[in-house]
N, C-alpha and C positions, 0 to 999 in steps of 0.2 A: 504494500500500500504506500501511497505517497500523495503529497500535495502538488498541484500544478498551478503555476501562475502564468497566464498568457498576457503579455504586454500588447495593448491594442489602442493606445491613446493618441497616436500620432495623426497629424493632418494629412500628410502625403501631398505637399504642395506641388511637387513635380508631376503628379498624376493629372493635373489640370482638370479636375473633376469636382463636382459638388458632393460626390459620394465619399464616405470615409475610405481610406486606402484598403483597410482589411475587408471591405465589402465588395471590392472588385473580384471578378471571378477568374478562376483557372480551371480548365476542364469542366466548365459548367457549375462549379461550386465555389462559394466564397473562399478567399484566401484563408481566412481564419478558421473556416470549417475544416479544411485540410489539417490544420494544426490541432483542433479539438478532437478530430477523429484519431489522430496519432496518440494524443494524451489519453483517450479512453481505452486504448489498447494496452495501457500500462498499469491496469488495476488502480486507477486513480480514486482516492477517497474524497478529495476536495479539489474542485476545478474552479479557479477564480480568474476572471477576465477584468483587466484594468482598462477602463475606457476613458476617453477625454473628448477629442474633437468629434462633434456630431454624435455624442454618446447615446442619445435616444434612438437614432437610426440603428446603431449597432445592437442595442438592447432589443429593439423590436425584431431585427433580423434573426437574433439568436434566442428569441423568447421560448422556443420549445427545446432548447439544448440543455436544460437543467444545469446551468452554470450560475455562479455567484458573481455579481458585478461590483466593482469598486470604481468610483469616479475620481479621476486625477485632475483637479483644477486648483491652482494653475499647474502646468506641466513643468516640473523642475528636474527632469532627468529620470533615467532608468532606476537608479537607486531609490529615488523618491517614490516612484511607482510601486516598487516592491515594499517599501516602508508602509504604504497605505494598505497593502494587502496583508501585511504581517499579522495583524490581530486575528485574522480569520483562519490562520494556518494551524493544523494539528501538530503539536510539538513532538508527538510520538513517532512521526514518520518524516522522511526527508522531503525536501521541496525542490521541484524542478522548475526552472525558469525557461519559458519558450516565448516566441515572438509571433504575433498574428500576421505578419507580412513575410514570414519565412515558411512557405507551404510544403516544401518537398523533403523535409527531414524524415528519414525512414525509421520505422518503429524498431527495426533490428539495431540501428545505431544507438537509439535512445536506451535500449535494453543493455547494451554493452556499457554505456555511460553509467546507468543505474547500478550496475554490478560493482562499480568502483567506489561507491560511497558507503561510509559507515559513520559511527559517532565521532571518529577522529579524522575523517577524510572527506573532502569534497572533490568534485570532478568537473573538469571543463571539457567542452568540445572545441577542439582547435583544428586548424587546417593550414597547410603550407600553400603560399601563393607566390607566384613569380612576380606579381605586381601587387604588393599589399597596401597600396595607397588608400587611405581613408579608414583603415581598420586599426583597432587596438593591437599592439604588439605584445607577444608573450615573452616576458623577460625571465630568464633562468639564471641561477647562480653557477658557481664553478663546478658544482657536483651535478648540474643538469636539472636541478629541481626548480619548479616554478616559484618565483619570488614575488612577482607582481605583473599587472597589465598596465601598459602605458598607452593612453589615447594618442592618436595622430597629432593633435594640436599641442600636446604636452611632451612629445617625445624629443629626445636628443638626436643628434646626427647618427650616433652609433645605434640607438634604438630604432631609428627609422630604417636601418639596413636589415633588421630582423624580418625574416620571411614567414615565421610562424605567427598566425594571427588568431585573435579571439573571435569566435562566432557569436558570443553572447549567451549561448546555451550552457547552463551550468546546473548542477544538483548539489545540494549541501544539507547537512544535518540542520534541522529547523531551529532548535534552541540556539545553536551557535550563530546561525544566519541572522536571527532576530537581534542578537547582541551586536553583530558587526554592522547591521543596518543603522542602528542608533549611533554608531561612531562615525558615520560618513560625514565628509565635509564638502562644501561646494567651492573651495578655494582652488579653482582651476581655470583654464582658458575660456570655458563656456559658462562658468558660474552655475554648474549643475551638480547634482548628487549622482556620481557614477556608481552603478552597480559593480563595475570592474574593480573599484577600490576595495571591495570585500576580500579580494585575493591577497593583497598585501597584509590586511588585518589578520586573515587566517594564518598566513605564514608567520607573522609575528607571534601568534598564539601557539605555534608549534603544530598546527594541523598539516597533515599531508595533503598535497594538491595533485591529484592524478589528472591525466589528460587522455582523451580518446579522440580518434580521428574517424570521420565518416568514410564510407566506401567510395564516395565521389564528392568532389567539391561542390557540385550543384545542390547537394542536400542542404547547404548552409546559405545559399544565395537568397537575399531578400528582394522585395519589390519596392522601388522608389519612383518608377516612371513606367509609362506605357511600353516603352522599348524593352525594359527589363521584364515586364509581364509577358510580352510576346516571346522573349528569349526562354523564360521558364515554361511557357506553353509548348514551345518546340521541344524542350528537353523532356517534359512529361509525356508528350505524344510519342517520342522515340522510345522511352522506357516501356510504355504500354505496348507499343508495337513489338518490341523485343520479347516481352513476356508472352504475347500471343504466338509469335514465331516459335519460341522455345516450346510452347505447348502443342505445336503442330498445325497451327492455323495458317492457311495460305493467304498472303497479302500481295496484291498486285504491286503496291508501292507502299512500303512501311512508313514513308513520310506523308502519305495522303490518307490517313485514317484518323478520326477524332473519336475518342471514347470519353464521354462526359458522364460517367457513372460506373456501373459494374457490368462488364460484358463477359459472359462465360460461353465456351464453345465446346462441342463434341469433336469427334474425329473427322478429319478431312473436310473441314469447313473452308470455304474460299470467299474472300471479301475483295471486291474490285475497288477502284480508286474513289476518293472523295466521299466516302460514306461516314455518316455521323451516327453514333450510338449514344443514347441518353437514358438516364435512369437505370433500371435493372433489365437487362436483355439476355436471353439465352438462345443460342443457336445450336440445334441438335446436329447429329452426325450428317455429313454430306450436304449441309445447307450451302447454297450459293447466293451471295448478295451481289447484285449488279452495281454498276457505277452510279454515284450520286444519289444514293438512297439515304433516307433519314429513318432510323428505327428507335422508338422510345418505349420503354416499359412493355416489352413484347416478348412472347415465347414463340419460337418457330420450330416446327417438328422436322424430323429427319427427312432428308431428300427433297425438301422444298426449295424452289428456285424463285428468287425475287428479282425481277428484271429492273433495269435502270430507271432512275427518277421516281421511284415509289416511296410513299410515306406511310409508315406503320406506327400507330400510336395507341398503346393500351390494348393491343390485339393478342389473340391466341390463335395460332395457325397450326393445323395438323400436318401430317406427313404427306410428302409427295404432292404438295400443292404447287400451283403456278400463279405467281402474283405479278401484275404489271405487264409492260412498262407503264409508268404514269398512273399507278393505282394508289388509292388512299384508303387505308383502314383506320377508322377512328375508334375511340375507346369503346370497349365491350363488343367489338367485332370478334366473333368466334367462328373459325372456319374448320370444318372437319377434314379428314384425309381426302386427297385427290380432288380438291376443289380448284376451280380456275376463276381468278378475278383479273380481268383484262385491263386494257388501256382505258384511262379516263373513267374508271369505275370507282365509286365511293360507297363504302359500307360502314354503317354506324349502328351500334347497339343492336346487332342482329346476329343470328346464328345461321350458318350456311351448311347444309347437310352434305354427307359424303357423296363425292362424284358430281356435285352440282357446279354449274358454270354460269358466270356473269361476265361475258367476254368483252363488251363494248359499251362505253358511254352511258352508264346506268347509275342510278342512285337507289340503294337499298338501305332503308333506315327503319328502326323499330320493327323489325320483321323476324319471323321464324320461317326459314326455308328448309324444306325437307331434302331427302336424298335424290340424286339424279334429276334435279330440276334444271331446265334451261331457260335462262332469262335473256331475252334478245336485246339488241342495240336500242338505246334511247328509252329504256323502261324506267319508270319512276314509281316508287312507293310514296304516295302522297300522305305522309304521316302526321302533318301538322296543320291545324285549322286556324292558326294565328294565336291560339291560347293554349290548347291542349294537344298532346300527342297520342296517337292511336296505333294499334298493332295490325300488321298485315301477316296473314298466315298463308304460306304456299306449301301445299302438301307434296308428298313424294311423287316424282315423275311428271309433274306439271310442266307445261311448255307455255312461256309467256312471249307472245309475238312482239316484234320490234315496235318501238314508239307507242307502247301502251302505258296507261296510267292506272295504278291500282289505288283507289281512294279508300284509305283506312277509316274505320275498322272494316276489314273484308277478309274472307277466306276463299282461297282457290283450292278446290278439291283435288284429291290424288288423281293423277293422270289427266287432268283437265287441260284443254288447249284454249288459250286466249288469242283470238285473231289479232293480227298486227293493226296498230292504230286504234285500239279500243280504249275507252275510258270506263273502267269497271267500278261501279259503286255498290253493287250487290254481290253476295256470295255466288261463286261460280261452281256448279255441281261437278262431281268427279266424273272423269272419263267422257266428258262432253266438250263440244266446241262452243265457246261463248264469244259472241261478237257484240260490240257496243260502239257502233260508228254512226255518224250522220249519213243520210242517204246521198249518194253521189248524183250530181245533177250537171248536165251539159247545157249551156246557154247557146243556142244556135244563132249564128249571125253576129255575135258580139265582136266588137273591134277594140283593139288596144288604142289608148290615147296616143296621138302623134305630137311630137314636140314641134312647137311653132317656131 
C-alpha cells in the first residue's frame, strides 16, 4: 500500500489553450488519467491530486475517479504543492510523487522504484540525457551516492555538465517526507519551494537515496506544448503498434494505427492503414479491418471482414460477417453470423439474424430482423414519428423490395415479399406478396416546358 500525490496545478501557458494542461488528451484520454491509471495499478490507498489553474475544470473532469483534491493557491512550487497534500497522507505507508503532465511512465518502472524504498531509504527516478538543459541535475559524492539535486537556474558550471537528471518522480517514507517538507526554503533563483531540496535534507539525515532508471527515456517526458503532445502521441502509437505486432496482429503500417482505448485481438487479425480504435474493442480470430475505419466499443466475431471507410460504434458483430464499405453500425446494433451490411447502410439499435443481408443504401433502426432476410436498396424502417420511436419486426426469410418504407410499428411475416417501392403501414402476412404503391398513370399528350 502507498500514498500517491499527483501534481496537476500548472497552467500550461505554452499549450495556448483555455483548457488546463492535464486535461489535454493523449490516445483519447486525459493526460492525467494516464497517470491515475498507473497509480491505481500500484495498490494505492490514498490518491491525492493537487490542482490550481482552472481547478474546477479538473475536478469536474475527474469527478468519478475517486480521488482527493487539494487546491494550491497561490502556486509556490512543487515542494509547496506536496506540503499542502501532506496532512492527508497515511504515515504508515510510503508516498509516491507523480506529475499529471507526464503520461507515459510505465507501471513496471514504478514497481521497481517502489521496491527500493523503506523506512530509511527513499528512491528517485532518474535518466541520462545527452542534452539535459532545463532539468535538475543529480549530484553525487565521491562514493557515487546521491547528495542533492540542483535546478538548472541554480547550478554551477560543473553541475550543468552532469548528464544524469531528475525526472521529479520520487517515493519516500511518509513520516520523514513530512519532516523534510516543513524544512524547505524558497531562497533560490525562482523564489519557490523545490521538492528536489528534500534530497539534500534526506542525505543530511543519513537516509539512503536509491535511484532507478526507466526502460526508455520517453517514460519521463512531460507535456508543455502542443508539439510535445504530438511527439508523445507518436511514441505511444508506436508502442501500441509494437505490442500488437508482438502478439501476432498484422498491421499494414505500424505508424498508421490509432488505439485510443483497449484493443484486444485473436489470431491472424489484419488491420489496414489509418484505422482508429476507441474504447474497448475486441477482434476475434481472422478478422480483417479495411483502411480508414473507425471502431469504438465493439466486438467483432471470427472471420468477419470490415471493408474500408466503415464506422462501428457500440456494435456486436458475429462470425463471418461482411461489413461495408461505407457502412455505419450505431450503438446496440447486433449482427448474427454470416450477415452482410453493405455500402451506405446504417443500422441502429437493431438485431440482424443469421444469413440476412442489407446490401445497399438502407436504414434499419429499432428493428428485429430474422434469419435469411433480404433487405433491398433504399429501404427505410420509419421508426420515429417526431416524438416516439417504434419497433419494426421482419421475420425469417422475408424479402423487402428496393425503395420500400416500413412504417413502424409493423410486422413483416416469415417468408413475406414486399414489392419494390411500397410504403407499408400495416402488418404484412407470411408467405404472401404485399404491394403498397400508388396507381401508375400515363398522361397522354403532355409536353415538357420549353425554356424561353
